C-alpha positions in Angstrom: -36.8 -17.8 -25.1 -35.0 -16.3 -22.2 -35.8 -17.5 -18.7 -35.7 -15.0 -15.8 -32.5 -16.5 -14.5 -30.9 -15.7 -17.9 -31.9 -12.1 -18.2 -28.6 -10.9 -16.9 -26.9 -12.6 -19.9 -29.0 -10.6 -22.4 -28.1 -7.4 -20.5 -24.4 -8.2 -20.7 -24.6 -9.0 -24.4 -26.3 -5.6 -25.1 -23.7 -3.8 -23.0 -20.9 -5.5 -24.9 -22.4 -4.5 -28.3 -22.7 -0.8 -27.2 -19.4 -0.6 -25.5 -16.8 1.8 -27.0 -19.1 3.1 -29.7 -19.4 6.5 -28.2 -23.0 6.1 -27.4 -22.9 8.0 -24.1 -21.4 5.6 -21.7 -20.5 7.3 -18.4 -19.7 7.1 -14.8 -22.0 7.3 -11.8 -20.6 8.1 -8.4 -22.1 6.0 -5.6 -21.4 7.2 -2.0 -20.8 5.1 1.0 -19.8 1.8 -0.6 -18.0 -1.0 1.1 -14.7 -1.8 -0.6 -15.4 -4.6 -3.0 -13.8 -8.0 -3.4 -10.5 -7.2 -5.2 -10.3 -10.3 -7.4 -10.2 -9.4 -11.0 -9.1 -5.8 -10.2 -6.1 -3.8 -11.1 -4.3 -1.3 -8.9 -3.0 1.8 -10.6 -0.6 3.6 -8.4 0.1 7.3 -8.9 -3.0 7.7 -11.1 -5.5 10.5 -10.5 -9.2 9.9 -10.4 -9.6 11.5 -13.8 -6.9 9.3 -15.3 -8.6 6.3 -13.7 -11.9 7.2 -15.3 -10.3 7.5 -18.8 -8.5 4.1 -18.3 -11.8 2.5 -17.2 -13.8 3.9 -20.2 -11.1 2.6 -22.6 -11.8 -1.0 -21.6 -15.2 -2.7 -22.2 -14.5 -5.0 -19.3 -14.1 -2.3 -16.7 -17.1 -2.2 -14.3 -15.9 0.7 -12.1 -13.2 2.1 -10.0 -12.4 3.8 -6.6 -9.6 5.9 -5.1 -7.2 4.1 -2.8 -4.4 5.1 -0.6 -1.4 3.3 -2.0 1.5 4.1 0.3 3.4 7.1 1.6 3.7 8.2 -2.1 0.0 9.0 -2.1 -3.1 7.9 -3.8 -3.9 5.8 -6.8 -7.0 3.9 -7.9 -8.3 0.4 -8.3 -10.4 -0.7 -11.2 -12.6 -3.8 -11.4 -12.7 -5.8 -14.6 -15.4 -8.4 -13.9 -18.6 -8.9 -11.9 -18.8 -6.6 -8.9 -19.2 -8.9 -5.9 -20.2 -8.1 -2.3 -21.1 -4.5 -3.0 -22.8 -2.9 0.0 -23.6 0.5 1.4 -21.9 1.6 4.6 -22.1 4.9 6.5 -18.3 5.0 6.6 -17.9 3.6 3.1 -16.1 5.3 0.3 -17.1 6.6 -3.2 -17.3 4.1 -5.9 -17.5 5.1 -9.6 -19.7 2.7 -11.5 -19.5 2.5 -15.2 -22.9 2.5 -16.9 -24.1 2.5 -20.5 -26.1 5.4 -22.1 -29.5 4.0 -21.1 -28.5 3.4 -17.5 -26.9 6.8 -17.3 -30.0 8.5 -18.7 -32.3 6.7 -16.2 -30.0 7.7 -13.4 -30.0 11.4 -14.4 -33.8 11.4 -14.9 -34.4 9.8 -11.5 -32.2 12.2 -9.6 -33.3 15.2 -11.7 -37.0 14.4 -10.9 -36.1 13.8 -7.3 -34.4 17.2 -7.0 -37.4 19.0 -8.6 -39.9 17.3 -6.3 -37.9 17.8 -3.1 
């Protein structure tokens, strides 16, 4: 029996089982996000946003990514490979690209599709 405090463990197990099987995993863009705690993240310099997405989707441990200004050479991206900590919305925040499984992606699309029709 799972206790409420253990539900996240079951969700993580389900996600790991589905990861990489081509079952419709995807990326959802979240606007106005405070830059996350960078522990357990990897900086990819000189990588486009599209390249970062492909890199993130290749690893079952990747939770999401964001664009970053690396240096005078230009932009790169940073990808997070463990729990996302201290995630908050800020007016002046940046876009964060959250990796989601097929069920989460479907719920996200359904929610925003219905919202757009109603509005």
